[in-house]
Every structure is written in C-alpha cells, then in structure tokens.
C-alpha positions in Angstrom: 65.3 110.7 57.6 62.5 112.3 60.0 62.5 109.0 62.1 66.3 109.0 62.4 66.2 112.7 63.5 63.6 111.8 66.3 65.9 109.0 67.5 68.9 111.1 67.7 67.0 113.9 69.5 65.7 111.5 72.0 69.1 110.2 72.7 70.5 113.8 73.7 72.2 113.9 77.2 69.3 115.8 78.8 66.6 114.6 76.3 65.9 117.8 74.6 66.5 121.6 74.8 63.8 122.2 77.3 65.8 120.3 79.8 69.2 121.6 78.6 69.0 124.3 81.3 72.7 125.2 81.3 72.6 127.0 78.0 75.7 129.0 78.4 79.3 128.0 77.4 80.7 128.5 80.9 77.9 126.6 82.6 78.5 123.7 80.2 82.2 123.9 80.8 81.6 123.1 84.4 79.0 120.5 83.8 76.1 122.7 84.9 77.3 122.6 88.3 76.8 126.3 89.3 73.6 126.0 91.5 75.3 128.3 93.9 77.5 131.2 92.6 78.0 134.9 92.6 80.4 134.7 89.5 78.2 133.6 86.7 75.6 135.9 85.0 73.8 133.1 83.4 73.4 130.7 86.3 69.8 131.9 86.9 69.0 129.3 84.3 69.9 126.7 86.9 69.0 128.7 90.1 66.8 131.7 89.5 68.2 133.3 92.8 71.7 133.6 91.6 71.0 136.7 89.4 70.7 139.0 92.4 74.2 138.1 93.4 76.0 139.3 90.2 76.5 143.1 90.0 77.4 143.6 86.4 75.3 143.9 83.2 75.8 141.1 80.7 74.9 140.0 77.2 75.9 136.5 76.1 75.5 134.3 73.0 75.9 130.5 72.4 75.8 128.2 69.6 76.4 124.5 69.2 75.6 121.5 67.0 75.2 118.4 69.3 77.7 115.7 68.7 78.7 117.3 65.4 75.4 116.7 63.7 75.2 119.2 61.0 71.4 119.1 60.7 70.6 120.2 64.3 71.6 123.5 65.9 71.2 125.1 69.2 71.5 129.0 69.7 70.7 131.2 72.6 70.9 134.9 73.7 71.2 135.5 77.4 71.0 138.8 79.3 71.4 140.0 82.9 70.5 143.3 84.5 71.2 144.1 88.1 69.4 147.0 89.9 70.1 147.8 93.6 69.1 144.5 95.4 67.5 143.0 92.4 68.7 141.0 89.5 66.8 140.2 86.4 67.4 138.8 82.8 65.9 137.1 79.9 67.1 134.3 77.7 65.9 133.3 74.3 66.9 129.9 72.7 66.1 127.7 69.8 67.0 124.1 69.1 66.3 121.8 66.2 66.0 122.2 62.4 63.2 122.7 59.9 61.6 119.3 60.8 61.6 119.6 64.7 62.1 122.7 66.7 62.0 123.8 70.3 61.9 127.5 71.2 62.2 128.9 74.7 61.9 132.2 76.5 63.1 132.6 80.0 62.2 135.7 82.2 64.1 136.0 85.4 63.8 138.3 88.6 65.6 137.8 92.0 66.1 139.8 95.2 68.7 139.9 97.9 67.9 140.1 101.5 69.5 140.4 104.9 72.6 142.4 103.8 72.9 140.4 100.6 73.3 137.0 102.4 70.1 135.4 101.4 68.6 135.5 97.8 65.4 134.4 96.2 64.3 134.2 92.6 61.8 133.1 90.1 61.8 132.3 86.3 59.0 132.2 83.9 59.7 129.7 81.1 57.6 129.8 77.9 58.2 126.5 76.0 57.2 126.1 72.3 57.6 122.8 70.4 57.0 122.6 66.6 57.0 119.3 64.6 56.6 120.0 60.8 53.2 119.0 59.5 52.3 117.3 62.8 51.9 119.5 65.8 52.6 122.6 67.7 52.7 122.9 71.5 53.0 125.6 74.0 53.5 125.5 77.9 54.6 127.9 80.7 56.9 126.6 83.3 57.9 128.3 86.7 61.3 127.9 88.4 62.1 129.0 91.9 65.3 129.1 93.8 67.1 130.4 96.8 70.9 131.0 97.7 72.5 131.7 101.1 75.9 132.9 102.0 77.3 130.5 104.7 80.7 132.3 104.5 82.2 135.0 102.0 83.8 132.0 100.3 81.0 129.5 100.7 77.7 129.6 99.1 74.9 127.1 99.1 71.8 127.1 96.7 68.6 125.1 95.9 66.2 125.3 93.0 63.0 123.7 91.5 62.6 123.9 87.8 59.3 123.5 86.0 57.8 123.4 89.5 54.3 123.7 88.2 54.6 120.7 85.8 53.6 122.7 82.7 53.2 119.7 80.4 51.3 117.5 82.8 53.5 114.5 82.1 56.9 114.3 83.8 58.8 112.9 80.9 58.0 115.9 78.6 58.9 118.9 80.7 60.1 117.4 84.0 60.3 118.8 87.5 64.0 119.2 88.2 65.5 119.6 91.7 68.9 121.0 92.1 71.1 121.4 95.2 74.6 122.8 95.2 77.5 124.5 96.9 80.5 126.6 95.8 83.8 127.1 97.5 86.3 129.9 96.7 89.8 128.9 97.4 91.7 132.2 97.1 91.1 134.7 94.2 91.8 132.3 91.4 90.1 129.1 92.0 86.3 128.0 92.6 84.9 124.6 93.1 81.2 123.7 92.5 79.4 120.6 93.7 75.8 119.8 92.7 73.2 117.2 92.7 70.4 117.3 90.1 67.3 115.0 90.2 64.5 115.2 87.8 61.2 113.2 87.7 62.3 111.0 84.8 66.1 110.3 85.1 68.3 109.2 88.0 70.0 111.7 90.1 73.3 113.0 88.7 76.3 114.4 90.6 78.1 117.4 89.0 81.5 118.6 90.0 83.0 121.7 88.3 86.2 123.9 88.7 87.0 127.4 87.5 90.6 128.5 87.5 91.6 132.0 86.6 95.2 131.9 85.3 95.3 135.6 84.7 92.8 138.5 84.1 92.9 137.3 80.5 92.6 133.5 80.7 90.1 131.4 82.8 89.9 127.6 82.5 86.7 125.5 83.3 86.3 121.8 83.6 83.8 119.5 85.2 82.1 116.0 85.2 78.5 114.9 85.4 77.8 111.3 86.4 74.5 110.7 84.5 75.0 110.7 81.7 78.8 110.4 82.2 80.0 113.4 80.4 83.3 115.1 81.2 83.8 118.7 80.1 86.3 121.4 79.9 86.4 125.0 78.6 88.3 128.2 78.2 87.4 132.0 78.4 89.6 134.7 77.0 88.6 138.1 78.6 89.8 141.4 77.2 88.3 144.6 78.8 84.5 144.1 78.6 84.5 141.3 76.1 85.0 137.5 76.6 85.2 134.7 74.1 84.2 131.3 75.4 84.8 127.8 74.3 83.9 124.4 75.9 83.9 120.8 75.0 81.7 118.0 76.4 82.2 114.3 75.6 79.4 111.7 75.9 80.8 108.2 76.0 78.1 106.8 73.8 77.4 109.6 71.4 80.7 111.5 71.1 81.7 115.1 71.6 80.1 118.4 71.4 81.8 121.9 70.7 80.2 124.9 72.3 81.1 128.4 71.1 80.0 131.8 72.6 80.9 135.4 73.6 79.8 137.8 76.2 79.7 141.6 76.9 79.7 143.0 80.3 79.5 146.6 81.8 
C-alpha cells in the first residue's frame, strides 16, 4: 500500500503539494494563470507582488482529494491583509495522509510604488515533509515578484518561486519562473495568459478566463498545456461571503473536484 501511495503522489500534475502553488479554488479554476492581477486575493501564491494591488481583507478555505483518491487530501487556509500601500497575508496548507504528509506555511508582504503602478513582493515558504517511520525534512524557500500596470486594463507580472533552491536539488523543491499578463475587457470579463517554467519540467502555457455574469455568479475556466489539464469553476457571491467550486481534468489520471469558500471585508 505504501509503495502504491508514493507512485500516485509522484504522478500528480505538479508532482507534489510544494509545487502546487495555486492552492486556491479560483486560481485552479483559471489553471493557475493569474500571474498578473488586481482581482485575486490569493494570487500572491503565484506572484508575491499581487497582494499590494488588492484592497480588501480576505480569508479563504480550500479542500480537495486529487483524482478522487479517498486516502489523500489537501486543505489550505489563505488570508490577505491590505494596509495603505502594502499588502500582506499568510497561507497554511497540508497535503497527504498518515503515511506521507507535506505541510507548508507561506508569509507574504508586498508594496505599491509610483502611484500604484508598480508592485514588488516577497514570500517566505516553510516546507515540511514527513514520511511515517522514515524521515522528516524542513526547508525555507523564498519567492520574489513584480507587477506593472501598463494600462488600467492591462497588467504584466513576473515571479521566481523558491529562488534560493531550498532543498539543494531542483527536482525536490524546484526554482519556478512565472511570466503573465491580464487583460480586462469591460467590467465583466478578464483574460489571463501565463508561461511557467521550472527547473524540472518543460514550460507550460496557461490561459484563463473569468466572466462575471452578475454580482452573484462568476465563471472561471482555463487550460494548462503541461500537463494538459482543462479546468472550469464557479463562484457564488452573496454580500461578503463567496462559495467556490472548480473542476480540473487530467487526461491520464482523471478529474479533481475543488471546494472552497471565502470571506471579504
């Protein structure tokens, strides 16, 4: 059973939870393409600079079982706190089961410059890996990112995740390079385009769309080229509470349902 579990974990779309940076339902619904955005409170997991561009307080929760496997679970709590020209937040996540478990704590801070046209940010990632009766490992990763407003409706962003190579081996906690743009077409439609390349896997192109049908309903969909995984999602917003759902399909391993909620103020 243990050997089968390790084989399954090794086959996950982004290898393991340390590399599953888009640990939020909305981010996953647009295939983790939000490298440049002022709409998502959790996008600092992909680009630390984005938190300074979002001006509301948020708290979010996420849960999923990859490919419907009952023995493996992923849960996270995500927060965001804006103060003047600064944005900050922390994320706590856990992935696995009683045999194999990864835990992560992300601390974020970002700042806006030049009349809120240029943003910089940094994440500190504490990674913990536990394998029952075998090993326990800890590492500290550093993410850096920038974002620039080319036009009120066009943003561009760039980030480096795990820039300090905390594990010392690229296949364990790899250096990940992200570049992306967002385009707002009116008040109801946003498009995201991103390229991600880490030191272990080929580059992937990510495209996402966010459509606000009304103040109550928002649709998300996207596609990632490596691995080939289309995704779609739905957010239901009521006052300060939102319920989120997303579905992502891997052509070899099957589909994954993502569930979450968020509070904003």
